[in-house]
N, C-alpha and C positions, 0 to 999 in steps of 0.2 A: 205839760208831765214829761219825764224823759224816763226811757230805763238804763239801769246801769248793767253793764255786760263785764264778768268777770273771767278773764282768758288767766290759762296758766302760767305765761311766758312774755315778758313783752315783745318778743319778736313776732310773737301768734295775735299780739293786742294790739301790735298796728296794724297788722293784715286787714284783722277786723276792721279795725276805725276807718280803715282806705276807701274799703267794701261800703262801710255806713256814710263815708263820706263826714266823719268827723276829723278834723283838722284842728281843734283850738287845742296846743297845749298845758295842761295845769299840772303841776307837782304831780306826775305819776301815774297820769292819766289825760285821753284826750278828749276833747267835746264837742260834739255835734246838735244841731238841733234838735232831733227825738231821740240821741244815745249818748251817754256818758260812756268809755271804754276804758279796763282798770283791767291790773292782772297781778297777779302772784307773783315770786321770783322761786316757783318748785310751791314747795309748803311755807308757808308763813306762819303757822300754828300747830302745836304738836302735842305729844303729851307730857304733862309734868312729869319732873324727876321725882323719884321719891323723898328728897327731902321738902319737897312741896306742902306732903301729907302732915308729914310730922320733924319737926327740927332735931330728934334722934336717930334720924337716916343718914345728916351729914359724915356719921360714923359709920362704918362697913365694921358691922360687929356680927357674928353667928344667931345669939340670942335676938339681936330684932327681925330676923328670917323667921319665916315667910311676910313680905309685904305686899298684902291685901286691898288696896283702895276699895273703899265699898262705893264711890263713883270717882269716875276718872276727871282730875282736872287737866282744863287744854292753858296753853299757854303759849305767846309770843313768840317768839324765834327771834333772838338778839341782832343776830346781823342782820334781818330782814323788817326790825321792826317798825322804818319809818316808811317803806313801801307801805305793812300792813296799817299804819294810822291814816295812810291816804287812802285806803280802800276803805275802811270804818268808814272816814268823816264821806265820804261819797254814800255809801249806803245808807247812812241817818241824813241825807239831806230833801229839804221838804219839796225838791221839786223831782225828784227819783221817785216813780211810783210802785217800779215792781224789777227783780233782779233776775238776769241771764245767764245763767253758770255758761260759760264755756272754755272750760277747761278740759282737758285731756277726756276724750269719750272712752272710759271706761270705771272699775271700781276705783283704782288709786286718783285720777281725774277728779273725781265726783268726791273724795277725801280733800283733797285739799279747797274746792270751794265750798263747800257745808262745812269744814271745819272754821273756817273766816268768818264764814256767816253765823254761826254757833256762836262763837267767840264775840263776835261785835253784836249781838244780841239781836238778830233782825228779826223784823216782823211784817214783811212785804212781801209780796206772793212771788214767787219764783219759778222760773221756767227754764229748761232746759236747750242747749243748742248741741244736735251730737251729728259730729261729722268725721268723714275719716280720711279727709287733706285739707290742706289749706289753701286750695286757688282760688282765687276771686268767683270762680264760678260754683265751688263748693259751697264757700259762704256764704251767697245770697241764698242757693237751695236750699241750705240749712236754715238761717231765718224765715223761708216761708213756711218750713213746716215745724217752728218748735214747739217742744213736749210740755208737756203739762209738768214743775219738776216733781208732784206728787208720785209719778211714774216711778224715778229712780228714786225712793224711800229707801224699801226694801235694797237695794243695791250700796247706798249709803253706808245702812246698817249691817252688810255682811265689811264693809272695807275698816267699820270702828271696829265689829269684832275683832279681825286679823291684827288689829294695830293694840289694842287692849290686849288681846290673848298673847301675841310674842311681845308685848311687855312686861307679863307678869310671866312669862316661863324665861325668857333671856335675865332680866333684871335680879329676877333672883335667883336661877341656876348659877349667874355668873358672880353674885356678890356670896355665894354659898362655894363654889367652888376656890374663890379668891382668900377669901378668910381659911377656909379651912385648910387650903396647902401656902399660902402665904406667896403666891405667885397669878401674877394677871392671865386668868384664865377665861377666855370668855366660851360660851356656848349660845345653841340655838335650834329652833325644830328644823331647820332647814341647813345650816351650813355645817352643822355637828355630819348629819347622815352624809354628807354632800365628802367632810372628810374622811370619815368611816367608809363610802364607797374603796377612795383614793387607799387607804389604805390595803381593805380586802382586797385590789389588785395586786398591790405588792404583794400580799403575801399569796398570791393566786401564784403569781408569777415566782417565787420562790420557791416555794412547796410543788411546781411541777417537773415532770419529768418525763422528757424527752421519750418517744416509743419510735423505734425502724418500721416504718413499712413497705412495700414491697410490690411492684408492678413490672407487667412484660408488655412492651409494643415490637410490632416487626417494620422492616424496611422493605418497599419494593416498589421500583419506576417510579422512583420520589414521593410515593405517596406512605403516610405514615399511618399505621394501624395498632389499635391499641384491646391490650383482652378486657373483657367488660363479664365481670360476675353475671351470671345465668339468674339468681335470686336476687342479690342488691341492687343489680345494674348500675354496682360502685368497679372502678378499676382498680381497687389497689386492695392487698391485704396483710395484717399485723404475722402472718405466717411466710418464713423465709422458705420453710420445707414443699410449703405448695406450690411455691413459685419455683422455686427448682424443679421440682416435680414437673412441673406444667412444660418448665421450659425445655426440660429432657423429650418430654411426650411429642411436643411441637415442632422440635428444631429440624431443620430437615427436611420437612411435610412441605405438602400440598395444600393451598385451602381454596374452597369453591366458595364462590359467590352466590348467596342465599338468599341475597335481597337485597332491591337499589332501591328507596322512596327520594322524593322529592316534594319537600314544602314549602310554601311560599308563607314568611314569618314577617310582624308585624311590629316593632317596638314606639310606641307615643315617648314625648319628652317629659322629661321629669316634670314632677308639678310645681306651680307655681310656690316663693317663695312667703314664708312665715318668717321670723326674727329669727327664729333659733336656727333654721337650716340655714339661714344666709353667715348665721353668727359662722356657721359649722364648716360649710364653704370657704367663708375669707379668710379663717385659719389655715385651713387645710393649704390653699392659692397664696395667700401672700403673708400667711404668718399674723393675722393680726387678731388681736386679743378680743375675745368677746365684748368688751366694753368700748374699745375701738370704732369695731363696727358697730356698736348702736350710738356713737357718739358723731360718725361720721353718717349713717343713715338722719338722725333728730335733722343732719345740719341741711341735708340735702329733702327732706321735707318741710321744715321752718323753713331755711333762709332762701333755695336755692325753689323752691315748691314743687321738685320734679317728680319726688317721689310721694306716694300715700301712708299712710300714718305705719311707723315702725311696730310697735307693740304689740302685735299681732300673732295670733295664735292659730290662725286658719290659714291652710292653702288654697281658699278655693273664694270663687265671686259668686256674689248675690244674682237672680237675673235680672234685676232692675241696672244693673254696671252693665249689660252687653253692648246696649243702645251707646254707649259710650265709649266704645274698645276702638272704634273706627278714627275718631277724632285722637286718642291719646296715641293711636297708630301716626299720624300725621303730624301731632308734637313731638314724639323724635324723629321724625323723617330729615335726619341732619347725618354728617360725617358718616360714621362706617355703618351708618345702620338705615341710610336713605335708600338705597335699592333693597336690602331684606324687608324694610316695613313697606316701600311702594308695590309690591308684591303681593300682599295681601290687602292693602286697602284699594285696589283695583276690583277687587272680586270682594264677593259677599264674606262676611264676617260665620265662618262655622266652627260652633263651640262643642263642647262634649262634658256629661258629667264628671270626667276626670277632674275639670278645674270650674264647672259649675255646678254649683248645688247650694241652694238656698239651708238645706239641712245642718251644712257644716260650717255655716257662717254666723257668729256671736254679736259680739260687740262690734268687730272691725274684718273687713277679707282680706285676702293675701296682698302683701307690696306688688305694688305695679306701677308702671309712670302716671302721670296726672296728665290731664290735659294741657299742662304748660308748655310752652314752647320753649326749646331748650338751647341754651347755650352753654357749646364743652368747654370755651374757651373760658368762661368764668371757675370753673371747677377746678378743685386741686388734686395734684395726682392721685390720691389715694382716693379720692371723690367721683372722679372716673372708672376706678377699679370696683367700687362695689355700686354706682351708677351703671355699669357695665355688664355685672352679675347677674342684677334685676332683670334689664331690658332684652337682653338676650333670653332669659327664661321667657320674659313675656311674649316675647315674638316665637319661640320655642314652641310653645305650648298651642297657637295659632296656624303652625303650621303643620302640612300632613306627617303621618308616622314615617318613620324609617323604615324602609321595604327591604327584605334579603331573600333570594334562594335558598333553603337549607337543604345539601344533598347528603343523605346517609347511607352508606357501606355496608351491608354485614357480613361478616365472614368466618365459613364454617372449617375449624383445622379444627379435627379430632373429636371434635363433638366439643369445641368451646368455643366462643360467640370471639370475634376480632371487630372493634368498629373501625371505620373513617369516617370523617366527614369532613365535607368541603362548603363553602361559603361561595355566594356569587351576587352582588351589591344589583338592588333593581332600582334603587329610589332614594335619595340621600334623604330627602323628607327634611325634618327638623334640624336633621346635623349639616344643612349649609349655614344653620345660624348659626352655630361653632366653628364652622371655617376647616381649621385643618388638626384642631383639638376638639377633640370626642366631648361632652359635657359626662357622658356616662359613660366610666373605665370601664365597664364589666361587659360590655361590647364592643368586640375585635373591628374594626370598621376594612381592616383589610380582607379582600377577598382571597379564596383559595380553592383553586381550580380542581378538584380530582381527574383522575386517570378517565378514557372516555370503557369503562370496565360496567360490561352489564351480569344480569344475572345467567348463572349458571355457569359460567366461566370458571374455568382453573387457572389459581397462581402459584407459579411457582417460583424457587430462587430469592423465598425470603428471608431477610437475615433478621434473627431475634438478640432480644437485648435484655439484661434485667432492668429495672429501674430501682433507686431506693431513693426513701426520703425519710425526713423525722417531722413528727408532730412538733408543732412550737406551740410556745406560753401564747398565753393575749399580750397583747401588747402595751408598755405604759401608757396614763392615761395622758394624751395631750386636750389643750383646750376646745377642739373639735370635738374629741370622742367623749369627754367631762362633759359637754353640756348636752349631748345621746344620750346618755345615761342619766344624767340628772331629770330629762322630758322621760324615760324611761329604766325608772330603778328596778321592775321588776329581779330581774336579775340577781337582786341585792337584800331582797327581801328575805325576814326569815324563815317566814311563813307564808306558804305558796299558797296563799287563799281566793280563790275564785273573785270573791268581794272585793278585797281589797286590791287586788290586780285590774279591776274593770275600772275603780274610784279610779285608781292612776292614771289608767289610760283616759279617762275623763276629762280629769283635774290636768290633765297636764305634766306630773311627779312632781319633782321638786323645784319650789319656784315655780315663779312665772314669766313670760317671757322677759317681763320690764323689769325682774330683778334676777335672775341668776346670773348676768354678767357683776351686777353688785358685789355677790354670796363671795363670786369667784375672786373679783379685788379684795375683797376683808378678808378668806383667809390667806390670801398672799400678803398683806397690809399685817396681818395677825403672828405673822410667822410660823404657820401652822402648816402651811406647804410652799415648797420651793418649786424653781424652774431649773434644771438640767437640760439644755438646749431647748427644745423644743414639746420635751418632757414634762411631767409634772409627777412629783416625789413628796409622801409627808414627810413632815421635818417630826425629831427628836420632841421637841413642844409636843406638837400636834400628836405622837403616839400617844405622851403620856397621859395628853386631854384625855385622849380615846379609853384608856384602863379607868379615867376616874369618873369620866359621866356617868350618870345611872343608866343603864342598858337601853329605856325607850326611848332615850333622845341620839341613840347613834342608830336607830333604822327607821324608814323612811314612810313604815305606818303610821306615825303620829299625824305626820303631816296630808296623806291622803285619808285619814281621819276628818283630819279638821277643813282640808279645802272641799273634801265632799260636804261638809254641815255649810261650810261658808256658801256654797251654789243654793245648798237648801233655804240657805237665809236670803240668797237674791231673788229666789224665786217664790217668797213667802210663806215655802212648808217648815219652817224654824224659827223659833223665835232665837233674839240674842243672845238672851239674856240663859235662855237651856246652854247654850254653846260656853257660856262663861262659868256657870256653876259647874261643869264638866271640867275646864282649863283652873280653874279656881281648886278643887280638888286635888288633880293631877301636879298641880302648883306643889303644893303640901307636902306630895308623896316625893319628889323630886328633892326639894329641902329636906326631906327626914330622911330619905338614904344618903345623904352627902354630909349630915351632920355623924351618922352612925357608922361611916366610910374609914376601912383603916389603909388606905392606902396613902402613898406619898408621891412626890412631888421633886424632883431635883434638878439644878442646873446644867444640865453634862457641855454648857456652852461657855463658860465659865473661863477668860483670857488670865493672861497673869498682866496685863494692862492697868493701868488704875486710870481711874475718872478723874481728871484736872478739875472736876467742880467740888467732889466731896472725898475722894480719896478709894473709893471703895472700888476691887476690880469689877471690869466690863464683860457684857456677855457680845458675844459674836453671833451675831444676823444675817440668813436670807432672806432679803423681799425679794420678790418679783421680778426687779433688775437692778442690785444690787448689791451687796455686804454692810454691813454698819456693825458700829460699836456703839453698843446702849448701857448705861450705865446701869447696875443690876436693883436700885434703890429709885422705885419710880418718883418719888418727891424731888429725889434731882432733878433728873428726867433730861440728862446730859444725852447726848448722842451726836456722833458723827459717822460719814460714809466714807468708807476705805477703798471702796471699788464697787464701780458699776458699768451696766453696759449699755454702750453708746450705741449711735442711729451712723456711727463712722464705720465704713464695710473697713476689712483688711485689700491691702492691696494685692496681695499675695493667691490666700485663698476666699476672699472675697464674704468672706463671714466676719458676722457681727462684734466690733473689737472694744475690751473691756477699758476703761478708763481709771487708773490709780494714783495717789497721792493728792497735794495740795496746789495750788497755785498753778505758779509758772513753771513748776516741779512735776506737773503732772504728765503721765507717761501711757498712750495708748498701748494696750498688750493682745497679743491673739491668741488663741489655743495651739495656734500652728507655729507657733515661737517667733513670730514678727510683733518688734517691739518699734515703736517712734515717739519722740516728745511731741507733746504737743506744738508747741513754736514750731517744731520740721512739720507737723502736721498741717498749721495754718499755711503754710508756705508754699507746702507740694499743692494746697488744694488751690490756692491760689493761681499758680502758675497753672493747675490743668485746666483754668479757665470753668469752674465748677461753680463762679458765682457766690465763693465763700470765702470771706475775708476775717479781718482780726474782729468785726464787730458780730458777722454773723455768729463767730466761735462762741463771742461772748456771752451774748444770748442764750446761745444753748447752753452752756455751762450756769448760768443763772438759770434757769428752767431745770436742769439736774437738782441744784440746790433745792429748788424750788419742792418739788417732788419729792427728794430725800427727806426735807421739815415737815411731811405730810405726816399727820397721827398716827401712831405703829400699829396701835389698832382703833380707826376710825371709826368703828359703832360705839365702842364704851369708850373713846377715849379724854373726854370730859370725867365721867365717873369716876374711871379710874385713877386721873388726876386727882382729885381727894382723899384716895384714901393712903392710907399710912402705912407701910409696913415697915 
């Protein structure tokens, strides 16, 4: 008898098969003496569309809402149906004694496998492989410690509850909005509050009034002294008259040094990466989108096997990983990391609670290098960037702290305090890992040596000046700051209740580390928000949507409460049906509110360009990286890309250029005014020896066209395609 192993993806399946000595390829699976390894392609099974429950749901009509299935049905996804048949065949083989789930170790990974088993009506015992990396060593260790599948039943129930709750809220709210306002409008418990945060930030910026503030500084012997308020310890005031009076009082006066202190300070490395923190840094440093970073991380995890599981929300390691740290250091001792890692390998590994804590690790630990030896030449340029971030952060936490001596001089002038601060660097510590660039930009690495001034010294000829500034509005969101807000949306809660704040902190805010990138992409593809440079702004369509959706769907509270209850289900402290009863009642309320609403929706992006298929006027929409003309009639579905942001850099200002037009007439344009025909661009790049020829450009154009033809609203594209407006 043999065990059937079900992995989440082919690449992981092949890795497991190699370790288990399975070498016989059969259609969609690999067989050995003791095991058969097969895989999903992500999800092979999903929740059925509404029409599966009743033929009438093929038509989108308000009177049919809400749609509330008594029992949710599973369907095989058409695009991966052949692989499902393969897995099902293997499940029901007579020589298969049990099933080993080897999908990603987490809530969604559990759902991928369990839905397959449920749809295939599996009756065989189930065991679980639970690992955080897919190196040969990790797989071998995992198979030595397989878990009973029943231990993860509650996790599965939580995953099902999440999927079913999102179905009834999303499907019903989307159909209700679309039918009510005759426009393709979608909403959901995560995407809508996220959109609302962007709108709220724009409103904060719009309504912000700058307020001037003032300070007072003095210069003496190359040293700057700054006035400090004795009550608040602040250095500025909003009262100009106060500073002017102070200036008049101290001008031309002498000062007496009343205090000189010296303190040695230690600064420890920033913590290890979880996915969200890595996505933030990659966006700040390389302008990678959250989705791009996740895709690169997935490749480094699955294909190169040099980094651990990416979809983690922990920045800590468990104690049982500590024994492997030296081996991981040896594996990264190549290229620019050889010397840095070598220093640590020669000494005992020193850990502390800032990055090793069993209590702060749930499903997966922080992202760190694996024990797999690295060949940097096999990585792409972008993969090297992400790998470098993770490796340097890993090295940094193992290095000693950055140490400096802070010297503070307090000077009394007319009974007012003035402070001067100096800094003497003692030990670079973890900053050696980052060479010339500091990872922690809040710390100034430069030493500032103060003059040899001691207590009771009298200072004369001090030159004073008033400083001025204005308060600044909050910055518009970019992907990095939006990820931060999704992770901690407390600022955007309407009710600052302690319980909700605690829940959002415990559950990780809006979405999960695994879904935030997709939520951001969905909002772009739905034309609810757009990019201007690096900044993100809500579109007119997005603003109108927020005016039309029920209030509850616009705040993070719903998600906070749902995630708290999902967590309780996963630990066995709440029954799934209790949550579903609540979500059913909530959905009824949402639909009723939309039905009775007196709001209106208008297309204010209508153009005079007529659709070549049906003749109706087209809408101008801005996607994440392109501008399109889309037919207002969804049944027609015609659209064309008229401009898109390319990866080609302007030779004048080096910013990304836009690409307009069709065929050979296409022109690269830049905001600085530079223009260049596609043919001229191709020739120039060829002469520059960049290795980009006509074929490369053609392939790039094909890729851009493919992206332009992606679903306008990918979450509900299939459903909307059936809608007749």
